[in-house]
C-alpha positions as CSV (number, residue, x, y, z in Angstrom):
1,M,56.7,-71.5,0.3
2,N,55.3,-73.1,-2.8
3,R,52.1,-72.1,-4.7
4,L,50.1,-75.0,-3.8
5,V,50.5,-74.5,0.0
6,I,49.9,-71.2,0.1
7,F,46.2,-71.7,-1.6
8,T,45.6,-74.2,0.8
9,L,46.7,-72.2,3.4
10,L,44.5,-69.3,2.3
11,C,41.5,-71.6,1.8
12,S,41.6,-73.2,5.6
13,A,41.4,-69.7,6.5
14,I,38.4,-68.6,4.5
15,V,36.9,-71.4,6.4
16,S,37.8,-71.2,9.6
17,A,36.9,-67.0,9.6
18,Q,33.1,-68.6,8.6
19,G,32.8,-70.0,12.1
20,N,32.9,-66.3,13.5
21,N,29.5,-66.3,11.7
22,G,27.7,-69.2,12.9
23,Y,28.7,-70.9,9.9
24,W,30.8,-74.6,10.0
25,Q,31.5,-77.1,7.4
26,Q,33.4,-80.0,7.5
27,H,36.6,-80.7,6.0
28,A,38.9,-84.0,4.8
29,D,42.3,-84.5,3.4
30,Y,42.5,-88.1,1.1
31,K,45.5,-90.0,0.7
32,M,45.5,-92.5,-1.8
33,E,47.7,-94.7,-3.4
34,V,45.6,-96.7,-6.0
35,T,46.6,-99.6,-8.8
36,M,44.9,-99.7,-11.8
37,D,45.1,-102.9,-14.1
38,V,44.0,-101.9,-17.8
39,E,43.7,-105.4,-18.5
40,T,40.8,-106.7,-16.5
41,F,39.7,-103.0,-15.6
42,G,40.2,-103.6,-12.0
43,Y,41.8,-101.4,-9.2
44,T,43.0,-101.9,-5.9
45,G,44.0,-98.9,-3.6
46,T,44.7,-97.4,0.4
47,Q,43.2,-94.5,1.2
48,V,44.2,-92.9,3.9
49,L,41.3,-90.0,5.5
50,T,41.5,-87.0,8.4
51,Y,38.7,-86.3,8.9
52,T,37.8,-83.1,10.8
53,N,34.6,-82.2,12.5
54,N,33.7,-78.5,12.8
55,S,30.6,-79.1,13.5
56,P,28.7,-78.4,16.9
57,D,28.1,-82.5,17.2
58,T,29.4,-85.1,18.1
59,L,29.2,-88.1,15.3
60,N,28.9,-91.8,16.1
61,R,28.8,-92.9,12.7
62,V,29.7,-91.6,9.1
63,F,28.9,-92.2,5.9
64,Y,31.1,-93.7,2.5
65,H,29.7,-93.2,-1.2
66,M,30.4,-96.3,-2.7
67,Y,29.1,-95.4,-5.9
68,F,30.6,-98.2,-8.2
69,N,28.1,-100.6,-7.1
70,A,25.2,-98.8,-9.2
71,F,26.3,-100.7,-11.6
72,Q,25.1,-103.8,-10.8
73,P,21.8,-105.8,-11.7
74,G,19.4,-105.0,-9.1
75,S,21.0,-102.2,-7.4
76,E,18.7,-99.5,-7.4
77,M,20.0,-98.0,-10.2
78,D,19.2,-100.8,-11.9
79,M,15.5,-100.8,-10.4
80,R,14.4,-97.1,-11.4
81,L,15.7,-97.8,-14.5
82,Q,13.2,-100.3,-15.1
83,A,10.4,-98.0,-13.4
84,I,10.5,-94.9,-14.1
85,E,8.6,-94.0,-17.8
86,D,11.5,-92.5,-19.5
87,P,14.4,-93.9,-18.9
88,D,17.8,-91.9,-19.6
89,G,18.1,-93.1,-23.1
90,R,22.0,-93.6,-22.6
91,M,21.0,-96.0,-19.5
92,A,18.5,-98.2,-21.0
93,R,17.7,-99.7,-24.9
94,D,14.5,-99.8,-26.1
95,G,12.9,-99.3,-22.4
96,N,15.1,-101.8,-21.0
97,S,17.9,-101.3,-18.1
98,R,21.2,-102.0,-19.7
99,I,22.8,-102.5,-16.0
100,A,19.9,-105.3,-16.0
101,A,22.0,-106.8,-18.7
102,L,25.3,-106.4,-17.3
103,K,27.4,-110.1,-16.8
104,P,29.9,-110.6,-13.5
105,D,33.1,-109.2,-15.6
106,E,31.2,-105.9,-16.9
107,I,29.4,-104.8,-13.7
108,G,31.3,-101.9,-11.1
109,F,32.3,-102.4,-7.6
110,L,33.7,-101.2,-4.8
111,R,34.1,-103.2,-1.9
112,A,36.3,-102.1,1.3
113,S,38.0,-105.1,2.5
114,S,39.5,-103.3,6.2
115,L,38.7,-100.0,7.4
116,S,40.3,-98.8,10.8
117,Q,39.4,-95.7,13.2
118,D,43.1,-94.3,14.7
119,G,44.2,-98.2,14.9
120,A,41.1,-99.3,15.9
121,Q,39.5,-102.0,13.6
122,L,35.7,-100.9,12.2
123,Q,32.9,-103.0,11.3
124,P,30.9,-101.2,8.7
125,V,27.8,-102.8,6.8
126,L,27.9,-102.2,3.0
127,E,24.1,-101.3,2.1
128,G,24.3,-100.8,-2.3
129,T,26.2,-97.6,-2.4
130,V,26.6,-96.6,1.2
131,L,29.1,-98.0,3.2
132,V,27.4,-97.6,7.1
133,V,30.3,-97.2,9.4
134,P,30.0,-97.8,13.3
135,L,32.8,-95.7,15.2
136,A,35.1,-97.2,17.3
137,K,34.9,-94.1,19.5
138,P,32.7,-90.7,18.9
139,I,34.6,-87.8,16.5
140,L,34.0,-84.6,19.1
141,P,33.2,-81.0,18.1
142,G,35.8,-79.3,17.1
143,S,38.6,-82.7,16.6
144,K,40.3,-85.1,14.1
145,T,40.0,-88.6,13.3
146,T,41.8,-90.8,10.5
147,F,40.5,-93.7,8.9
148,E,42.7,-96.3,7.2
149,M,40.8,-98.4,4.4
150,S,42.1,-100.7,2.0
151,F,39.6,-101.3,-1.6
152,E,39.0,-102.9,-4.5
153,G,37.2,-101.8,-7.5
154,Q,36.1,-102.9,-10.6
155,V,34.9,-100.2,-13.6
156,P,31.8,-100.9,-15.1
157,V,31.3,-101.0,-18.9
158,Q,30.8,-97.6,-19.5
159,I,26.6,-96.9,-18.9
160,R,26.4,-93.7,-17.3
161,R,29.5,-91.0,-16.7
162,S,31.7,-93.5,-15.5
163,G,33.1,-96.1,-16.8
164,R,35.2,-98.0,-19.5
165,N,35.8,-98.1,-23.3
166,N,32.9,-95.7,-23.9
167,A,31.2,-95.0,-27.3
168,E,34.0,-92.9,-28.3
169,G,36.6,-95.3,-27.8
170,V,38.1,-93.6,-24.5
171,A,39.8,-96.8,-22.2
172,L,38.5,-95.2,-18.7
173,S,36.2,-92.4,-17.6
174,M,36.7,-92.3,-13.5
175,S,34.2,-90.5,-12.0
176,Q,32.8,-91.5,-8.2
177,W,35.0,-94.1,-8.5
178,Y,36.4,-94.0,-4.6
179,P,35.5,-94.4,-1.5
180,K,33.9,-90.9,-0.8
181,M,32.9,-89.6,2.7
182,A,29.5,-88.4,2.5
183,E,29.0,-84.5,3.7
184,Y,27.3,-83.9,7.2
185,D,26.4,-80.4,7.4
186,F,23.7,-78.3,9.2
187,E,20.9,-80.6,7.8
188,G,22.7,-83.7,9.3
189,W,24.2,-86.3,7.0
190,H,23.3,-86.3,3.0
191,D,23.7,-90.0,2.3
192,D,22.1,-90.6,-0.6
193,P,22.0,-93.2,-2.6
194,Y,23.6,-93.4,-5.8
195,I,20.2,-94.3,-7.9
196,A,20.4,-91.3,-10.7
197,R,22.1,-87.9,-10.2
198,E,23.6,-85.3,-8.6
199,F,26.1,-85.1,-5.8
200,H,27.2,-83.4,-2.8
201,G,30.5,-83.8,-1.2
202,V,33.1,-82.5,1.9
203,W,35.8,-79.6,0.8
204,A,39.2,-81.6,0.6
205,D,42.7,-81.7,0.1
206,F,43.3,-84.6,-2.2
207,D,46.8,-86.0,-2.7
208,L,46.7,-89.2,-5.2
209,K,49.4,-92.1,-6.3
210,L,48.1,-93.7,-9.6
211,T,50.1,-96.7,-10.5
212,I,48.9,-97.4,-14.9
213,D,50.0,-98.6,-18.2
214,K,52.9,-96.4,-19.0
215,D,51.5,-96.2,-22.5
216,Y,48.5,-94.5,-20.8
217,V,48.0,-90.7,-20.6
218,V,46.2,-89.3,-17.5
219,G,44.4,-86.6,-17.0
220,G,41.1,-84.4,-15.0
221,S,41.7,-83.0,-11.4
222,G,44.9,-82.0,-9.5
223,Y,48.1,-80.8,-10.4
224,L,50.4,-83.7,-11.6
225,Q,53.3,-83.3,-9.0
226,N,56.5,-85.4,-11.1
227,P,55.8,-84.2,-14.7
228,Q,59.5,-85.2,-15.2
229,E,58.8,-88.9,-14.5
230,I,55.5,-89.0,-16.9
231,G,56.1,-86.6,-20.0
232,H,52.9,-87.2,-22.0
233,G,53.0,-83.8,-22.7
234,Y,53.1,-82.5,-19.0
235,E,57.1,-81.9,-18.6
236,A,58.6,-78.7,-19.3
237,P,59.7,-77.7,-22.7
238,G,63.1,-78.8,-23.1
239,T,63.4,-81.2,-19.9
240,T,64.4,-84.6,-20.3
241,V,61.6,-87.0,-19.0
242,A,63.1,-90.1,-17.5
243,K,62.3,-93.5,-18.9
244,P,59.7,-96.0,-17.4
245,R,61.6,-99.1,-15.8
246,G,59.0,-100.9,-15.9
247,K,55.4,-101.7,-17.7
248,T,53.4,-99.0,-15.4
249,L,54.3,-95.6,-14.5
250,T,53.2,-94.0,-11.3
251,W,51.1,-90.6,-11.6
252,H,51.2,-88.1,-8.6
253,F,48.4,-85.9,-8.0
254,K,47.5,-83.0,-5.4
255,A,43.7,-80.8,-5.5
256,P,43.8,-78.8,-3.1
257,M,39.8,-77.8,-1.4
258,V,38.1,-79.4,-3.7
259,H,35.1,-81.4,-3.2
260,D,35.6,-84.4,-6.1
261,F,38.4,-85.9,-8.2
262,M,38.2,-87.0,-11.5
263,W,40.7,-89.1,-13.8
264,A,39.9,-90.2,-17.3
265,A,43.2,-92.2,-19.3
266,D,43.9,-93.7,-23.2
267,P,46.6,-94.7,-25.0
268,E,45.4,-92.3,-27.5
269,Y,45.0,-89.4,-25.8
270,R,46.6,-86.3,-27.8
271,H,47.7,-84.0,-24.9
272,D,47.5,-80.1,-25.7
273,T,47.8,-77.0,-23.2
274,L,47.1,-73.0,-23.4
275,E,48.3,-70.7,-21.2
276,T,45.6,-67.8,-20.6
277,E,46.2,-64.2,-19.8
278,S,44.9,-65.1,-16.2
279,G,47.1,-67.0,-15.3
280,T,45.2,-70.7,-15.7
281,T,46.7,-73.4,-18.0
282,L,44.3,-75.2,-19.8
283,H,44.7,-78.7,-20.2
284,F,42.8,-80.9,-23.7
285,F,42.7,-84.5,-23.7
286,Y,41.0,-85.8,-26.6
287,K,41.4,-89.2,-29.2
288,D,44.3,-89.2,-31.9
289,D,41.4,-89.2,-34.3
290,P,41.8,-87.2,-37.7
291,E,37.9,-86.7,-37.9
292,I,37.9,-84.7,-34.5
293,L,41.2,-83.0,-34.7
294,E,40.3,-80.2,-36.1
295,N,37.0,-79.2,-34.0
296,W,39.3,-79.6,-30.8
297,K,42.0,-77.6,-31.9
298,N,39.3,-74.6,-33.2
299,L,38.1,-75.8,-29.0
300,Q,41.0,-74.4,-27.1
301,P,40.7,-70.4,-28.1
302,K,37.0,-71.1,-27.5
303,T,37.7,-72.2,-24.2
304,A,40.0,-69.5,-23.4
305,E,37.3,-67.0,-23.9
306,T,34.9,-68.6,-22.0
307,L,36.7,-69.0,-18.7
308,A,37.5,-64.9,-19.4
309,F,34.0,-64.2,-19.7
310,F,33.3,-66.2,-16.5
311,N,36.2,-64.3,-14.8
312,R,34.3,-60.9,-15.8
313,N,30.9,-61.9,-15.4
314,I,31.0,-64.1,-11.9
315,G,34.6,-63.9,-10.1
316,P,38.0,-65.2,-10.6
317,Y,38.4,-69.0,-10.9
318,P,40.9,-69.7,-8.2
319,Y,43.0,-72.7,-9.6
320,K,45.8,-72.5,-11.8
321,Q,44.3,-75.6,-14.3
322,Y,41.4,-76.4,-15.8
323,S,41.2,-79.8,-18.5
324,V,38.6,-80.6,-21.3
325,V,38.8,-84.5,-21.1
326,Q,37.1,-86.7,-23.7
327,G,35.1,-89.7,-22.2
328,G,32.0,-90.6,-20.5
329,D,28.5,-90.2,-22.1
330,G,27.5,-86.3,-22.6
331,G,29.3,-83.7,-20.1
332,M,29.3,-83.8,-16.8
333,E,31.7,-81.3,-14.2
334,Y,34.6,-82.4,-12.2
335,A,37.0,-80.6,-9.9
336,M,39.1,-78.5,-12.1
337,S,38.3,-80.4,-14.8
338,T,35.3,-82.0,-17.2
339,L,34.5,-85.3,-19.5
340,I,32.5,-84.8,-22.0
341,T,32.6,-86.8,-25.1
342,G,34.0,-85.1,-28.2
343,N,32.7,-86.5,-32.0
344,R,30.4,-83.3,-32.1
345,Q,29.3,-81.0,-34.1
346,F,31.9,-77.9,-33.5
347,G,28.7,-75.3,-31.9
348,S,27.9,-78.7,-29.7
349,L,31.8,-79.1,-28.9
350,V,31.9,-75.4,-27.5
351,G,28.2,-75.7,-26.1
352,V,29.3,-78.4,-24.0
353,T,32.4,-77.1,-23.2
354,V,31.4,-74.0,-21.8
355,H,28.6,-75.4,-19.9
356,E,30.5,-77.4,-18.1
357,M,32.9,-74.8,-17.6
358,A,30.4,-72.8,-16.0
359,H,30.0,-75.8,-13.4
360,S,33.5,-74.8,-11.8
361,W,31.8,-71.8,-10.5
362,F,28.4,-72.9,-9.8
363,Q,28.7,-76.3,-7.9
364,H,32.2,-77.1,-8.0
365,V,33.5,-73.5,-6.0
366,L,29.6,-73.0,-5.0
367,A,29.1,-75.8,-3.4
368,T,25.4,-76.4,-3.5
369,N,24.1,-79.4,-2.2
370,E,22.7,-80.3,-6.4
371,S,21.1,-83.4,-4.6
372,K,18.3,-81.3,-3.0
373,H,19.1,-77.9,-4.8
374,E,19.8,-78.9,-8.6
375,W,18.1,-76.3,-9.7
376,M,20.9,-74.0,-8.2
377,D,23.8,-76.0,-10.7
378,E,22.4,-77.0,-13.3
379,G,20.2,-73.6,-13.6
380,F,22.4,-71.0,-13.1
381,T,25.1,-72.9,-15.2
382,S,22.5,-72.6,-17.7
383,F,21.8,-69.0,-17.1
384,I,25.6,-68.3,-17.3
385,S,26.6,-70.5,-20.6
386,S,23.6,-69.2,-22.6
387,L,25.2,-65.4,-21.9
388,C,28.2,-66.7,-22.6
389,M,27.5,-68.7,-25.9
390,N,25.2,-65.6,-27.1
391,E,29.0,-63.6,-27.0
392,I,31.8,-66.1,-28.0
393,M,29.5,-67.3,-30.7
394,D,28.6,-64.3,-31.8
395,R,24.9,-64.8,-31.7
396,G,23.3,-61.7,-31.3
397,E,20.1,-62.8,-29.7
398,E,17.8,-60.8,-27.8
399,N,16.8,-63.4,-25.5
400,P,19.0,-65.7,-24.6
401,F,17.4,-67.9,-22.3
402,A,14.2,-68.0,-24.8
403,G,14.6,-71.8,-24.7
404,S,14.8,-71.9,-21.2
405,Y,11.4,-70.1,-20.7
406,R,9.9,-72.3,-24.2
407,N,10.7,-75.5,-21.7
408,Y,9.3,-74.2,-18.6
409,Y,6.1,-73.7,-20.6
410,Y,5.8,-76.7,-22.1
411,L,6.3,-78.4,-18.4
412,V,3.6,-76.2,-16.7
413,N,1.3,-77.1,-19.6
414,S,1.8,-80.5,-19.1
415,G,0.1,-80.5,-15.7
416,R,3.2,-82.6,-14.0
417,E,5.5,-80.0,-13.3
418,Q,7.0,-80.3,-9.5
419,P,8.1,-77.9,-7.1
420,L,12.2,-77.1,-7.3
421,T,12.4,-78.3,-3.8
422,T,11.8,-81.7,-5.1
423,H,14.9,-83.9,-4.5
424,A,16.8,-85.0,-7.8
425,D,15.9,-88.3,-7.6
426,R,12.3,-87.9,-6.6
427,Y,10.8,-86.2,-9.9
428,D,7.7,-88.7,-11.5
429,F,9.8,-88.5,-15.0
430,N,12.8,-87.1,-16.2
431,T,11.9,-85.0,-18.7
432,G,10.2,-83.4,-15.5
433,Y,13.6,-83.3,-13.6
434,G,14.9,-81.9,-16.7
435,V,13.2,-78.7,-17.5
436,S,12.7,-78.0,-13.6
437,A,16.6,-77.9,-13.0
438,Y,17.8,-76.4,-16.1
439,S,15.7,-74.3,-17.2
440,K,13.3,-73.4,-15.0
441,G,16.4,-73.0,-12.5
442,A,17.9,-70.3,-15.5
443,V,14.2,-68.7,-15.9
444,F,14.7,-68.4,-11.8
445,L,18.2,-66.1,-12.3
446,A,16.6,-64.6,-15.8
447,Q,13.6,-63.6,-14.4
448,L,15.4,-62.0,-11.0
449,G,16.8,-59.2,-13.7
450,Y,13.8,-58.9,-15.0
451,V,12.4,-58.1,-11.0
452,I,15.6,-56.5,-9.7
453,G,17.2,-54.6,-13.2
454,Q,20.3,-56.8,-15.1
455,D,22.5,-54.4,-13.5
456,K,21.5,-55.4,-10.1
457,L,20.9,-59.3,-11.2
458,M,25.1,-59.0,-12.4
459,Q,26.0,-57.7,-9.3
460,T,24.1,-60.1,-7.1
461,I,25.9,-63.2,-8.9
462,R,29.1,-61.4,-8.2
463,R,28.6,-60.8,-4.7
464,Y,27.3,-64.6,-4.3
465,Y,30.7,-66.0,-5.6
466,D,32.9,-63.3,-3.5
467,D,30.5,-64.1,-0.3
468,F,29.7,-67.7,-1.2
469,K,33.2,-69.4,-2.6
470,F,34.3,-72.5,-1.1
471,K,31.4,-72.8,0.9
472,H,27.9,-74.8,0.3
473,P,25.2,-71.8,-0.4
474,T,21.9,-72.5,0.3
475,P,18.7,-71.1,-1.8
476,N,18.5,-68.6,0.9
477,D,22.0,-67.7,0.5
478,I,20.9,-66.4,-3.1
479,I,17.7,-64.6,-2.5
480,R,19.5,-62.7,0.3
481,T,22.3,-61.5,-1.5
482,A,20.1,-60.3,-3.8
483,E,18.3,-58.3,-1.6
484,K,21.3,-57.0,0.2
485,V,22.7,-55.9,-3.5
486,S,18.9,-54.5,-5.0
487,G,17.7,-52.9,-1.6
488,M,14.4,-55.3,-2.2
489,Q,12.3,-57.3,-0.1
490,L,12.6,-60.9,-2.6
491,G,11.7,-63.5,-0.3
492,W,8.2,-64.2,-2.4
493,Y,9.8,-64.7,-5.2
494,L,12.2,-67.5,-4.1
495,T,9.0,-68.9,-1.8
496,D,6.7,-68.6,-5.3
497,F,8.7,-69.8,-8.1
498,A,10.8,-72.5,-6.5
499,Q,9.0,-73.6,-3.3
500,T,5.5,-74.0,-5.2
501,T,4.1,-74.5,-8.1
502,N,2.4,-71.4,-8.7
503,T,2.1,-69.7,-11.9
504,I,2.1,-65.7,-13.2
505,D,-0.2,-64.8,-15.6
506,Y,-1.3,-61.4,-16.0
507,V,-4.2,-60.3,-18.1
508,L,-4.5,-56.8,-20.1
509,E,-8.4,-57.1,-19.3
510,S,-9.6,-53.5,-20.9
511,V,-8.5,-50.6,-22.3
512,T,-11.2,-47.9,-22.2
513,A,-11.9,-44.1,-23.1
514,E,-12.4,-41.8,-20.4
515,G,-12.6,-38.2,-22.1
516,D,-9.1,-36.8,-22.7
517,Q,-7.7,-39.9,-21.0
518,T,-7.5,-43.7,-21.1
519,R,-8.4,-46.1,-18.3
520,V,-6.4,-49.8,-18.1
521,V,-7.5,-52.2,-16.6
522,L,-4.9,-55.5,-15.7
523,S,-5.8,-58.0,-13.5
524,R,-3.5,-61.1,-12.0
525,K,-4.8,-64.4,-12.7
526,G,-2.2,-66.3,-11.4
527,L,-1.3,-67.1,-8.1
528,M,2.4,-65.8,-8.0
529,P,2.9,-61.6,-7.7
530,M,5.3,-59.4,-10.2
531,P,6.0,-55.8,-10.4
532,I,5.2,-55.0,-14.0
533,D,6.6,-53.2,-16.9
534,L,3.7,-52.0,-19.1
535,V,5.0,-50.0,-22.3
536,A,2.6,-48.1,-24.1
537,A,3.0,-47.0,-27.9
538,F,1.5,-44.0,-29.4
539,K,0.6,-43.2,-33.0
540,D,3.4,-40.6,-33.1
541,G,6.3,-43.2,-32.9
542,S,6.6,-42.1,-29.2
543,R,7.0,-45.0,-26.3
544,M,6.0,-44.8,-22.6
545,S,6.7,-47.2,-20.0
546,Y,4.3,-47.8,-16.8
547,Y,5.9,-49.0,-13.8
548,L,3.4,-51.6,-11.2
549,P,5.8,-52.2,-8.2
550,L,4.8,-55.0,-6.2
551,R,4.2,-54.0,-2.7
552,M,6.0,-56.5,-1.3
553,M,9.1,-55.9,-2.3
554,R,9.5,-52.6,-1.1
555,G,11.6,-51.1,-3.5
556,E,12.0,-50.2,-7.2
557,K,14.0,-51.2,-9.8
558,E,16.1,-48.8,-12.1
559,N,14.5,-47.8,-15.1
560,P,15.1,-51.2,-17.6
561,Y,14.3,-48.7,-21.1
562,P,16.6,-45.9,-20.5
563,G,15.8,-44.4,-23.6
564,M,12.1,-43.9,-22.9
565,Q,10.4,-41.9,-20.4
566,R,8.7,-43.8,-17.2
567,E,6.2,-43.2,-15.0
568,V,6.3,-45.2,-11.5
569,L,2.8,-45.8,-10.5
570,G,1.3,-46.7,-7.6
571,D,1.9,-50.2,-5.6
572,W,0.0,-53.2,-6.7
573,P,-1.2,-55.0,-3.6
574,W,-0.7,-58.9,-4.4
575,A,-4.3,-59.5,-2.8
576,Q,-5.7,-57.2,-5.0
577,P,-6.5,-58.6,-7.9
578,R,-7.4,-56.3,-10.5
579,Y,-5.1,-52.5,-11.1
580,E,-6.4,-49.6,-12.5
581,F,-4.9,-46.6,-13.9
582,L,-5.1,-43.6,-16.5
583,I,-2.6,-43.0,-19.1
584,D,-2.8,-39.0,-19.7
585,K,-3.7,-39.5,-23.6
586,P,-7.4,-40.0,-25.7
587,I,-7.5,-43.8,-26.6
588,G,-7.4,-43.2,-30.5
589,E,-3.3,-41.7,-30.0
590,I,-2.6,-45.0,-28.3
591,E,-1.5,-47.8,-30.9
592,A,-0.9,-50.7,-28.2
593,L,0.2,-51.7,-24.8
594,V,1.8,-55.2,-23.6
595,I,2.7,-56.5,-20.5
596,D,6.5,-56.7,-20.5
597,P,7.9,-56.6,-23.9
598,S,11.0,-57.9,-22.8
599,S,9.4,-61.3,-22.4
600,L,11.6,-61.9,-19.2
601,M,8.4,-62.3,-17.0
602,A,7.2,-66.1,-17.0
603,D,3.9,-65.2,-17.9
604,V,2.2,-68.6,-18.6
605,D,-0.3,-67.2,-21.0
606,A,1.5,-64.6,-23.0
607,E,-1.8,-64.0,-25.4
608,N,-3.9,-61.9,-22.9
609,N,-0.8,-59.3,-22.5
610,F,-1.1,-57.1,-25.3
611,W,-3.8,-54.6,-26.7
612,Q,-3.4,-53.0,-29.9
613,A,-6.2,-50.4,-31.2
614,G,-8.9,-51.5,-33.6
615,E,-8.7,-54.9,-32.8
């Protein structure tokens, strides 16, 4: 039995076992044969999709995403670009939508020319980027059905993620390119139109045969099944590659247990591979351009370091391959691969690779619905990639998340923050989405470390990965994992920080003499509760930590300053606006007091967190 079959059976066993706990998720098997015309950028294909309904519900219709239809004048994506105050600079010029100016031979489209269910013809209705499909017969709980589709598409001028001839000259960046079954879960169908960003998909096994001009090199998701026919750096050393008999080659890829499939192709791609200690083969596809060659060569060992870092700090990468592919318009994660622009300074090239690779854990194995919970994939990725960059680039930053905190404070002070429960397409302005998803999402984890302790946070991340890999975890899953690891009650943290715009603002209100002791008064000004670390610096050079647990936590974290003596004080109930305690030293011996010297508590006004003698 080969490794690919064993992996597929293992994943299937994991999903089946989940049913014992009341959890279920749908599954699909895609078999596609596609022919790409590199002159016209048109393509045709067939798709056989076997869909398994693991839900307790009877399904009377299904939905396909037809993403390329977004790249047409008048589409919802186009309309949103014209309406939003700060359109994405890659998609608009001088504030004007680039999509609105596309000519018929520049647009993207994806159309089903025929569709059947178990041999019965269907009458689907195309509504923009969503194909609505009434079924010939219901799909009963626990049953399977097979859809057969013929489709045609046109690759748009590269505007966002996908497209042809990007700014760096990559011919084909093929993401969101095929008819993709929408996800159905405990919340129902997720048939979101493609308006701006973020995706959600069914766990699936992909089998793709791609026929394309023989001079093009292809990289992306999946394991190549016929390297001896293809060559282009895929073949084993010493292998004789068969010469193509015609003008095209057919590339055969399989990708087990993924929820998306991307490929990119260019006749000038260089293809390098690097074997890692973990057994994962890294593939690199980049333009044969002397100006970027050195950076792309130096990127390769850094990518191996990144893989090792994530394997240690999140959990083992489950696939035997990962590809870094030049293409697209920035950086975007896909199954077993990423598309990144490659003409960058070295630090930027490493940074975008680290971030997108981290998504292989936070989104492509821990498959959150990033349309609804975008902060869980972008924010958690930003958190772990900041840690990784701090290590592999030897930055030595005391707080590698400082930039995320600054961005969050900027958004709060703007007065335009929206809760993290906001759908990715529903943010009032793009900056609000970016700061919320990336920065506040990163602060969520960094600050959780402040609440439960850094060691417990890293244990939480590793257990979260172990418990929810190959599933669709929700916000409740990460907070319940943190509760199990820490022994604390943490529902309040998820509620306030992710589901409201409540802010944290604690005040060191007064420090006064009381005989041979010193009375300290703190107050809670913001609505969001937090436990408090307060550190006293004494004039003799000693330090003392005072810990004020939050009552609703029903627990205490370990001393975050192991080299410093700590006194655990009584709980602070949230409804109590002030808290007083005595330091067993006269005020004349105290040099300074500070709330949270780590700066990991996202207090929106740090100016009132400090007291110094003589001021």
